[in-house]
C-alpha positions as CSV (number, residue, x, y, z in Angstrom):
1,M,-0.2,0.0,-0.2
2,S,1.3,3.3,-1.1
3,L,2.1,6.0,1.8
4,Y,0.3,8.7,0.2
5,Q,-3.4,9.0,-1.2
6,L,-5.6,10.9,-3.2
7,D,-7.5,13.4,-1.0
8,V,-10.8,13.0,-3.4
9,A,-12.7,15.6,-1.6
10,A,-10.0,18.3,-1.7
11,L,-9.7,17.9,-5.7
12,W,-13.4,17.9,-6.0
13,E,-13.5,21.0,-4.0
14,R,-10.9,22.8,-6.4
15,L,-12.5,21.1,-9.6
16,D,-15.8,22.7,-8.3
17,K,-14.3,26.3,-7.5
18,Q,-12.5,26.5,-11.1
19,R,-15.9,25.0,-12.6
20,A,-18.0,27.8,-11.0
21,A,-14.9,30.5,-11.7
22,R,-15.2,29.5,-15.3
23,G,-18.9,29.8,-15.5
24,L,-19.0,26.0,-16.5
25,M,-22.0,23.7,-16.1
26,W,-20.9,19.9,-15.0
27,R,-21.6,18.4,-18.3
28,E,-19.6,21.3,-20.1
29,L,-16.7,20.7,-18.1
30,A,-16.8,16.9,-18.8
31,R,-16.9,18.3,-22.6
32,E,-13.7,20.3,-22.1
33,L,-12.2,17.9,-20.1
34,D,-13.0,15.2,-22.3
35,V,-13.7,12.5,-19.8
36,S,-17.4,11.3,-19.2
37,A,-19.7,13.1,-16.8
38,S,-20.2,10.0,-14.5
39,T,-16.1,10.4,-14.0
40,L,-17.1,14.0,-12.7
41,T,-20.1,12.1,-10.8
42,R,-18.2,9.6,-9.3
43,I,-15.4,12.1,-8.0
44,G,-17.9,14.1,-6.3
45,Q,-19.2,10.8,-4.6
46,G,-15.7,10.5,-3.0
47,K,-14.6,7.8,-5.7
48,R,-10.9,8.1,-7.5
49,P,-10.7,8.7,-10.6
50,D,-8.4,6.5,-13.2
51,A,-5.4,7.5,-13.8
52,D,-5.7,9.2,-16.9
53,A,-8.6,11.0,-16.0
54,L,-6.7,12.5,-12.7
55,V,-4.1,13.6,-14.9
56,T,-6.1,15.3,-17.1
57,I,-7.8,17.2,-14.1
58,F,-4.7,18.2,-12.6
59,V,-3.3,19.5,-16.2
60,W,-6.7,21.5,-16.4
61,L,-6.3,22.8,-12.5
62,D,-2.8,23.9,-13.6
63,M,-1.5,22.1,-10.4
64,D,1.7,21.1,-11.4
65,T,3.3,23.0,-8.3
66,D,0.1,22.5,-6.3
67,I,-0.4,18.6,-6.3
68,V,0.6,18.3,-2.4
69,Y,-3.0,20.2,-1.3
70,V,-4.7,17.1,-2.9
71,I,-2.1,14.1,-1.5
72,G,-2.8,12.8,1.8
73,Q,-1.1,10.4,3.7
74,S,-2.4,6.9,3.6
75,T,-4.5,5.9,6.6
76,E,-3.4,1.9,5.9
77,V,-0.4,0.7,7.6
78,S,2.0,-0.8,5.4
79,R,2.7,-4.3,5.0
80,H,5.9,-4.2,4.0
81,G,7.5,-3.2,7.2
């Protein structure tokens, strides 16, 4: 298990804030990102997106230096120690 994990709620918050700032509806955002609307719905439900969708969202959010804000430490204990 990884030491770090995606904070889906923090990602959702940033995504929603930027979506609203750009005046986009969720379906418009999905089209702009070229991801399915259901991908965004799943993120809103606290589920992790697939790797390609996640990278696309990071690029759209211009998070190259702010990625640390959506990463948290894993709550599971490593089995390798």
